[in-house]
C-alpha positions in Angstrom: -0.3 0.1 0.2 1.2 3.2 -1.2 1.8 6.0 1.7 -0.9 8.1 -0.1 -3.3 5.4 0.6 -2.2 4.7 4.1 -3.0 8.7 4.7 -6.6 8.1 3.3 -7.4 4.7 4.9 -6.4 6.9 7.8 -9.0 10.0 7.2 -11.8 8.0 6.3 -11.2 5.7 9.5 -11.4 9.1 11.5 -13.8 11.1 9.2 -16.3 8.3 9.6 -15.9 7.9 13.7 -16.5 11.7 13.3 -19.6 11.5 11.5 -20.4 8.8 14.0 -20.0 10.5 16.7 -20.7 14.3 15.9 -23.9 13.5 13.9 -25.0 10.4 15.5 -28.5 8.9 13.7 -27.6 5.3 14.7 -24.1 5.9 16.8 -24.5 6.0 20.8 -26.1 9.1 22.3 -23.3 11.4 23.0 -24.1 14.5 25.4 -24.7 18.4 24.2 -21.4 20.1 25.1 -19.6 17.4 23.6 -21.7 17.2 20.9 -20.4 21.1 20.5 -16.8 20.6 20.9 -17.2 17.8 18.3 -18.9 19.5 15.1 -15.7 22.3 14.5 -12.9 19.6 15.2 -12.3 18.9 11.4 -11.9 22.7 11.1 -9.6 22.8 14.3 -7.7 19.5 13.6 -7.1 21.2 10.0 -5.3 24.8 11.1 -3.6 23.2 13.9 -2.2 21.2 10.8 -1.5 24.2 9.1 0.3 25.4 11.6 2.5 22.5 12.6 3.3 22.1 8.2 4.2 26.1 8.8 6.4 25.3 11.6 7.7 23.0 10.1 9.1 24.4 6.4 9.7 27.4 8.7 12.0 26.0 10.9 13.5 23.7 7.7 14.7 27.0 6.4 16.1 28.4 8.2 18.0 25.5 9.8 19.5 24.6 5.9 22.4 24.1 5.4 25.1 26.0 2.9 27.0 23.4 0.4 30.2 25.2 0.3 31.9 22.2 -2.3 28.5 22.7 -4.2 28.5 26.6 -4.7 32.1 26.5 -5.4 31.7 24.2 -8.1 28.8 25.8 -9.2 30.6 29.0 -9.8 33.1 27.1 -11.8 30.9 26.0 -14.1 29.0 29.6 -14.5 32.4 31.0 -15.3 33.5 28.0 -18.0 30.4 29.1 -19.5 30.8 33.0 -19.4 34.4 32.3 -21.1 32.7 29.8 -23.8 30.1 32.9 -24.5 32.7 35.9 -24.2 34.4 33.2 -27.0 31.8 33.5 -29.0 31.0 36.9 -29.2 28.8 37.3 -27.2 29.1 40.4 -24.6 27.5 40.7 -21.3 
């Protein structure tokens, strides 16, 4: 099973459990205060997931490692390309 299949299976399972508890025509009776918490729960979870995603991307971006060797190699390639273009008559 692919990772996407696992995520979809888990979301379907959680969604059906939420629907059974929150909407509850066939499920167990839930007291009204708990139902008031259960109804907006997917929205809260979506907002929490978005916050977690933004924090993760921000942290990974802040701790991004520099690759000095790759930067030097890229500068060499750029210099070689410029020299080749100058040799062919292109001016910058």
